[in-house]
C-alpha positions as CSV (number, residue, x, y, z in Angstrom):
1,M,27.0,-4.4,87.5
2,K,24.6,-5.8,84.9
3,Q,21.0,-4.8,85.0
4,K,18.1,-6.6,83.5
5,S,15.3,-4.2,84.1
6,Q,14.6,-1.5,86.8
7,T,16.5,-1.5,90.0
8,L,16.6,0.8,93.0
9,H,19.4,1.6,95.4
10,L,19.2,3.3,98.7
11,G,22.1,5.6,99.6
12,D,24.4,8.4,98.5
13,C,24.6,8.3,94.7
14,L,28.4,9.0,94.9
15,I,28.9,5.7,96.6
16,V,26.5,3.7,94.4
17,L,27.9,5.2,91.2
18,K,31.3,3.9,92.1
19,T,29.9,0.3,91.8
20,L,28.8,0.8,88.2
21,E,31.0,-0.4,85.4
22,T,33.0,2.2,83.4
23,G,31.3,3.0,80.1
24,S,28.1,1.1,80.9
25,V,25.5,3.8,80.9
26,D,23.6,5.2,77.9
27,L,21.9,8.1,79.6
28,F,22.1,9.9,82.8
29,Y,19.2,12.1,84.0
30,I,20.3,14.3,86.8
31,D,17.6,16.0,88.9
32,P,19.5,17.1,92.0
33,P,18.6,19.6,94.7
34,F,18.2,23.0,93.0
35,F,20.1,25.1,95.5
36,T,16.8,26.7,96.7
37,Q,18.0,26.9,100.3
38,K,14.6,25.5,101.4
39,I,13.1,22.3,102.9
40,H,10.7,20.9,100.3
41,A,7.7,19.0,101.6
42,L,4.4,17.7,100.3
43,T,1.7,15.5,101.5
44,T,-0.1,12.9,99.5
45,R,-3.7,13.6,98.4
46,D,-5.2,11.4,101.1
47,G,-3.0,12.9,103.8
48,S,-1.5,9.6,104.8
49,T,2.1,10.3,103.9
50,R,4.4,13.3,104.0
51,Y,7.5,13.4,101.8
52,S,10.3,15.9,102.3
53,F,13.9,16.6,101.6
54,K,16.4,19.4,102.5
55,D,17.9,21.6,99.9
56,L,20.1,23.6,102.3
57,W,23.8,24.5,101.6
58,S,26.5,26.4,103.5
59,S,27.8,28.0,100.4
60,T,27.8,28.1,96.6
61,E,31.2,26.4,96.7
62,G,29.8,23.6,98.8
63,Y,27.0,23.0,96.4
64,G,29.4,23.0,93.4
65,D,31.7,20.5,95.1
66,F,28.7,18.2,95.7
67,L,27.9,18.2,92.0
68,I,31.5,17.9,90.8
69,D,32.2,14.7,92.8
70,R,29.1,13.0,91.5
71,L,29.3,14.2,87.9
72,Y,32.9,12.9,87.5
73,E,31.5,9.5,88.4
74,C,28.7,9.9,85.8
75,R,31.3,10.8,83.1
76,R,33.3,7.7,84.0
77,C,30.2,5.4,83.7
78,L,28.9,7.0,80.5
79,K,29.4,5.3,77.1
80,S,31.1,7.2,74.3
81,T,27.7,7.4,72.7
82,G,26.0,8.4,75.9
83,S,24.5,11.7,77.0
84,I,23.6,13.5,80.3
85,F,20.5,15.7,80.9
86,F,20.9,17.9,83.9
87,H,17.7,19.5,85.3
88,C,17.9,22.8,87.2
89,D,16.3,26.2,87.6
90,V,17.3,29.8,88.0
91,N,18.9,29.1,91.4
92,A,21.7,26.9,90.2
93,A,21.7,27.0,86.3
94,H,24.8,29.2,86.3
95,I,26.6,26.8,88.7
96,A,25.6,23.7,86.8
97,R,26.7,25.1,83.5
98,L,30.2,25.9,84.8
99,V,30.6,22.5,86.4
100,L,29.3,20.6,83.4
101,D,31.6,22.6,81.1
102,Q,34.5,21.7,83.3
103,I,33.7,18.0,83.5
104,F,32.3,17.2,80.0
105,G,33.9,20.1,78.1
106,S,32.1,23.0,76.6
107,H,32.5,21.4,73.1
108,N,30.2,18.6,74.3
109,F,27.4,21.0,75.3
110,Q,24.5,20.2,72.9
111,S,21.4,22.2,74.0
112,E,19.8,24.2,76.8
113,V,16.3,22.8,76.9
114,I,13.6,25.0,78.3
115,W,10.8,23.1,79.9
116,S,7.9,25.6,79.7
117,F,4.7,25.1,81.8
118,R,2.0,27.2,83.3
119,R,1.4,27.3,87.1
120,W,-0.6,29.7,89.2
121,S,1.0,31.6,92.1
122,N,0.3,34.9,93.7
123,S,3.1,34.7,96.3
124,K,6.0,36.2,94.2
125,K,6.5,39.8,93.5
126,G,7.8,40.0,90.0
127,L,7.5,37.8,87.0
128,L,6.0,34.4,87.6
129,P,8.5,31.5,87.1
130,S,7.1,29.3,84.3
131,H,10.0,27.3,83.1
132,Q,13.0,25.1,84.2
133,T,16.2,24.4,82.4
134,I,17.6,21.0,81.3
135,L,21.2,21.1,80.2
136,F,22.1,18.5,77.5
137,Y,25.7,17.3,77.3
138,S,27.2,14.4,75.4
139,Q,30.2,12.2,76.2
140,S,31.6,12.7,72.7
141,E,30.7,13.7,69.1
142,A,29.4,10.2,68.6
143,F,26.5,10.6,70.9
144,K,23.3,8.7,70.1
145,F,20.4,10.9,68.9
146,N,17.0,10.0,67.6
147,S,15.5,12.9,65.7
148,M,11.9,13.9,66.6
149,T,9.5,16.2,64.8
150,T,6.6,18.4,65.8
151,S,3.7,19.9,63.9
152,Y,4.1,23.0,61.8
153,S,3.4,26.4,63.3
154,E,0.0,27.9,62.8
155,S,1.7,30.8,60.9
156,T,3.5,28.5,58.5
157,N,2.0,29.0,55.0
158,I,1.5,26.1,52.5
159,D,4.3,27.3,50.2
160,Q,6.8,26.8,53.0
161,I,5.6,23.3,53.7
162,L,5.3,22.0,50.1
163,Q,7.9,23.8,48.0
164,K,11.6,23.1,48.0
165,R,14.0,25.9,49.0
166,V,17.5,26.5,47.9
167,R,20.2,29.2,48.3
168,D,20.8,31.7,45.5
169,E,24.2,33.2,44.6
170,R,23.8,35.7,47.5
171,G,23.1,32.9,50.0
172,K,19.4,33.9,50.3
173,A,16.8,31.2,50.6
174,I,14.5,31.1,47.6
175,Y,11.9,28.6,46.3
176,A,13.4,26.2,43.8
177,R,12.1,25.9,40.3
178,D,12.7,23.6,37.3
179,D,13.9,24.7,33.9
180,A,10.3,25.6,32.9
181,G,10.0,27.9,36.0
182,E,7.6,25.6,37.8
183,P,8.1,25.1,41.6
184,L,9.7,22.0,42.8
185,T,8.1,19.9,45.6
186,N,10.0,19.3,48.8
187,G,9.0,15.6,49.0
188,G,7.4,13.9,52.0
189,K,6.8,16.1,55.1
190,K,7.7,14.8,58.5
191,G,7.1,18.0,60.3
192,V,9.4,20.4,62.1
193,P,12.5,19.1,63.9
194,L,12.0,19.3,67.7
195,G,13.2,22.6,69.2
196,D,14.7,23.3,72.6
197,V,11.6,24.8,74.1
198,W,9.3,22.1,75.3
199,E,5.7,22.9,76.4
200,I,4.8,20.0,78.5
201,P,2.1,20.6,81.2
202,Y,3.1,20.4,84.9
203,L,1.2,17.7,86.7
204,N,-2.2,19.1,87.8
205,P,-3.4,18.3,91.4
206,K,-5.9,15.8,90.1
207,A,-3.6,13.8,87.8
208,R,-3.7,10.0,88.5
209,E,0.1,10.0,88.1
210,R,0.6,12.5,90.9
211,V,1.9,10.9,94.1
212,G,2.5,13.8,96.4
213,Y,6.3,13.9,96.1
214,P,7.9,17.3,96.0
215,T,9.4,18.3,92.6
216,Q,7.7,15.3,90.9
217,K,8.2,15.5,87.1
218,P,5.7,14.3,84.5
219,V,6.4,10.9,82.8
220,L,5.8,12.6,79.5
221,L,8.8,14.8,80.1
222,M,11.0,11.9,81.0
223,E,9.8,9.9,78.0
224,R,10.8,12.6,75.6
225,I,14.4,12.7,77.0
226,I,14.7,9.0,77.0
227,K,13.4,8.6,73.4
228,L,15.9,11.3,72.2
229,C,19.1,9.6,73.2
230,T,18.4,5.9,73.9
231,D,17.1,2.8,72.1
232,P,15.1,-0.1,73.6
233,G,17.3,-2.1,76.0
234,D,19.7,0.8,76.8
235,L,20.5,1.6,80.3
236,V,19.2,4.8,81.9
237,V,20.5,6.0,85.4
238,D,18.9,8.5,87.7
239,P,21.1,9.3,90.7
240,F,18.5,11.4,92.4
241,C,15.4,9.4,91.4
242,G,13.0,10.7,94.0
243,S,9.5,9.2,93.3
244,G,10.9,7.2,90.4
245,T,9.5,9.0,87.4
246,T,12.5,8.2,85.3
247,L,12.3,4.5,86.0
248,V,8.6,4.5,85.2
249,A,9.2,6.2,81.9
250,A,12.1,3.8,81.1
251,H,9.9,0.8,82.0
252,L,7.1,2.0,79.7
253,L,9.7,2.5,76.8
254,G,11.5,-0.8,77.2
255,R,14.7,0.5,78.7
256,R,16.7,-0.7,81.6
257,A,17.0,1.7,84.5
258,I,18.8,2.3,87.8
259,G,17.4,4.7,90.4
260,I,19.4,5.9,93.4
261,D,18.1,8.0,96.3
262,S,19.2,8.6,99.9
263,S,15.6,8.6,101.2
264,Q,13.9,5.3,102.1
265,D,10.5,6.9,101.6
266,A,11.4,7.8,98.0
267,I,12.7,4.3,97.3
268,D,9.5,2.7,98.7
269,L,7.4,5.1,96.6
270,A,9.4,4.4,93.4
271,Q,8.9,0.7,94.0
272,Q,5.2,1.2,94.3
273,R,5.0,3.2,91.1
274,L,7.0,0.5,89.2
275,A,4.6,-2.1,90.4
276,N,1.7,-0.1,88.9
277,P,3.1,2.4,86.4
278,I,0.7,5.2,85.5
279,K,1.2,7.9,82.8
280,T,-1.1,10.9,82.5
281,E,-1.8,11.7,78.9
282,S,-1.9,15.4,77.9
283,R,-4.6,16.7,75.7
284,L,-2.5,19.8,75.2
285,L,0.2,17.7,73.6
286,E,-2.2,15.5,71.7
287,R,-4.4,18.2,70.2
288,G,-2.6,21.4,70.7
289,R,-3.4,24.5,72.8
290,E,-6.0,25.5,70.2
291,S,-8.2,22.5,71.2
292,Y,-9.0,24.4,74.5
293,V,-10.1,27.5,72.7
294,R,-13.9,27.9,72.5
295,T,-15.3,28.2,68.9
296,D,-17.8,30.9,70.0
297,L,-15.4,33.6,71.1
298,E,-17.2,36.0,68.8
299,L,-20.0,36.1,71.4
300,L,-17.6,37.9,73.7
301,E,-17.7,40.9,71.4
302,C,-20.6,42.2,73.6
303,L,-18.0,42.6,76.4
304,K,-16.0,45.2,74.6
305,G,-14.9,47.9,76.9
306,L,-14.6,45.6,79.9
307,A,-11.4,44.1,81.2
308,Y,-11.9,40.3,81.2
309,H,-10.3,37.0,80.7
310,P,-12.0,34.3,78.5
311,V,-12.6,31.0,80.1
312,H,-12.0,28.1,77.7
313,R,-12.3,24.9,79.7
314,N,-15.8,25.3,81.0
315,K,-19.3,24.8,79.5
316,G,-21.1,27.3,81.6
317,I,-18.7,30.3,82.1
318,D,-17.5,32.4,79.1
319,A,-15.5,35.1,80.9
320,I,-14.3,36.4,84.3
321,L,-13.9,40.1,84.8
322,E,-10.7,41.5,86.2
323,E,-12.8,43.7,88.5
324,E,-14.3,42.0,91.5
325,W,-17.7,42.6,93.1
326,S,-18.1,42.7,96.9
327,G,-14.8,40.7,97.1
328,M,-16.1,38.0,94.7
329,P,-15.1,37.2,91.1
330,V,-17.6,38.1,88.4
331,C,-18.5,35.2,86.1
332,I,-20.2,35.9,82.8
333,R,-22.1,33.8,80.3
334,I,-23.5,35.0,77.0
335,Q,-26.8,33.4,76.0
336,R,-26.6,31.3,72.8
337,P,-29.0,31.7,70.0
338,D,-30.5,28.3,70.6
339,E,-30.8,28.7,74.4
340,T,-33.7,29.9,76.5
341,I,-32.9,32.2,79.4
342,E,-33.5,29.5,81.9
343,D,-31.1,27.0,80.1
344,A,-28.4,29.6,79.9
345,A,-28.8,30.7,83.5
346,M,-28.7,27.1,84.8
347,A,-25.5,26.4,82.8
348,L,-23.9,29.4,84.4
349,Y,-25.2,28.5,87.9
350,D,-24.1,24.8,87.6
351,A,-20.6,25.9,86.5
352,A,-20.1,28.2,89.4
353,E,-21.9,26.2,92.1
354,R,-19.6,25.1,95.1
355,K,-16.7,27.2,93.8
356,G,-16.6,29.5,96.8
357,G,-19.0,32.2,95.7
358,A,-19.2,34.5,92.7
359,K,-21.2,37.2,91.1
360,L,-23.1,35.6,88.2
361,I,-24.1,37.7,85.2
362,L,-26.0,36.3,82.2
363,V,-25.9,38.5,79.1
364,V,-29.2,38.0,77.3
365,I,-29.1,38.2,73.6
366,E,-32.7,37.2,73.0
367,P,-35.3,37.5,75.8
368,R,-36.8,34.1,75.1
369,W,-38.2,32.2,78.1
370,G,-38.9,28.5,78.4
371,L,-41.9,26.8,79.8
372,L,-41.2,27.6,83.5
373,G,-40.2,31.1,82.8
374,K,-38.5,33.2,85.5
375,Q,-39.7,30.8,88.2
376,N,-36.9,28.4,87.2
377,L,-34.1,30.8,87.5
378,P,-31.4,30.6,90.3
379,V,-31.7,33.6,92.5
380,T,-28.0,34.3,92.3
381,V,-28.0,35.0,88.5
382,T,-28.3,38.6,87.3
383,L,-29.8,39.2,83.8
384,V,-28.5,42.1,81.7
385,H,-28.7,43.3,78.2
386,S,-25.7,42.7,76.0
387,T,-24.2,46.1,76.5
388,Y,-21.2,47.5,78.3
389,A,-23.3,50.0,80.2
390,A,-25.7,47.3,81.5
391,I,-22.9,45.1,82.8
392,R,-21.1,48.0,84.5
393,K,-24.4,49.0,86.1
394,S,-25.1,45.5,87.3
395,L,-21.9,45.6,89.3
396,R,-23.2,48.6,91.2
397,E,-26.7,47.3,91.9
398,S,-28.0,44.3,93.8
399,H,-30.8,43.5,91.4
400,A,-31.2,42.6,87.7
401,I,-31.6,45.4,85.2
402,G,-32.6,45.9,81.6
403,F,-35.9,44.0,81.7
404,P,-39.5,44.8,82.6
405,Q,-40.3,44.6,86.3
406,D,-41.9,41.2,86.1
407,Q,-38.8,39.7,84.5
408,R,-36.2,40.9,87.1
409,V,-34.4,38.3,89.2
410,A,-33.4,38.9,92.7
411,V,-29.7,38.6,93.5
412,S,-28.2,37.4,96.7
413,A,-25.4,39.7,98.0
C-alpha cells in the first residue's frame, strides 16, 4: 500500500496492518492501552463532545497476547533500517519489555526513554507518578538514527566544554596538552548528545493543541521521536492513533503517516486536527526551567523560619505558605524597593482575585505611601513588618499589625 501523505484507517490495527507491504515502514509509534483496567474518558473544553475508550483486560496473558499478535505484524512491515517506539507506563512496562524482547530480540533493544513531566494530583497515596516509559527497539543494527544534542548542564565548567580530553595509561580521563604543556582545544561545540530522560511538559488544560482526548500526547514529544529515526518522506505508522498527534507531527515534519484506530470518534478528531494542525510551543524547552525562576528570590530571605513554596510564574505573589489560614491558602508578596505600599498591595490583590479566596499578606520593607495612602488599599490585604514573628502573628489575628493605628488595614475573614 503506497501512501503519499497522511491517511487514516478505521478498524482493528491487526487487520489493517496485514494490508501493509512487508518492509515498507520506517517508524512505528505504539501507544496502546496501558493495562490500567479502567475506562478512560474526557470531555472537550466546550463540553460538546466526550471521548472514551476501555482499557479492561481479563488477564495479564490476554493483554500480552493482544500485543504479541500486533507487534509481529509491525516487525513484518518494518524496514531493516526501521525502529519502533513503544509507549507504556508502570502498569504494563514489564509486560511490554518481555514481549518486545521476544519479537525483536533483546539485542535490538536500544533505549528506555523516560518521558518526565510534572502534573498535580492529590488522589494517590504514595509517590506522585511523573513519568512514562517509551521502549526503543530497532529492526536491526542498521537502524536509522539522527543524532540530536542539548545544552550543557548548569554545573558543567568551561574547562570541560573547551578542552580536549584523552585517556592516560591507566584509562583515566585527563585534559590533553601539547608538547609545550598547553591545553588543546576540543574544536567546535555542538552540545551534549540527547539522553534518555526527556523533560517535555504535559499539555496544560489551556493549551490550544489540547482537544479533550484521553491520553493525548504533546506534538513536541512526537516530533522528537520522529526526528530521531526518520528523514523527510519516510513513512510513520501509529496503530493506536487516538486523536492523531503522531500524524500531526509527521505532517509538520514532512513525513508520510498512517493512523489506525478502532474508534470512529478518534478518526474524525484526527481528521479535524490534520485539517488544522496546531503545535503548542514550550517555553520550558526553548528557554530552560531557569527562565521561570524569579530574579528577586533574595527578597524571600525575610521569610526565613517559615515553611513556604516560592511562586515563579506570577507577578503579584512571591510565595505560598505550607500552613493554611481558616481553610484558605496564605499568599505573600514582598514590597519592592521601588514600590509604594499601595502598588504592592494592588499587585498582590490582582494576582489572587477570583482564585477562590486566600489570606493575603504584604510584607512591607519600606513604609512608603503613595498619593492616596491607605484609602486605596484592598481590605483583604494584611500589612506586616518583614519579620518571621510578624507573619506568624498575622495568621492568628484578623487585623493588620506592625504599624501605627492609623495605618492598619481591616482584613475580611
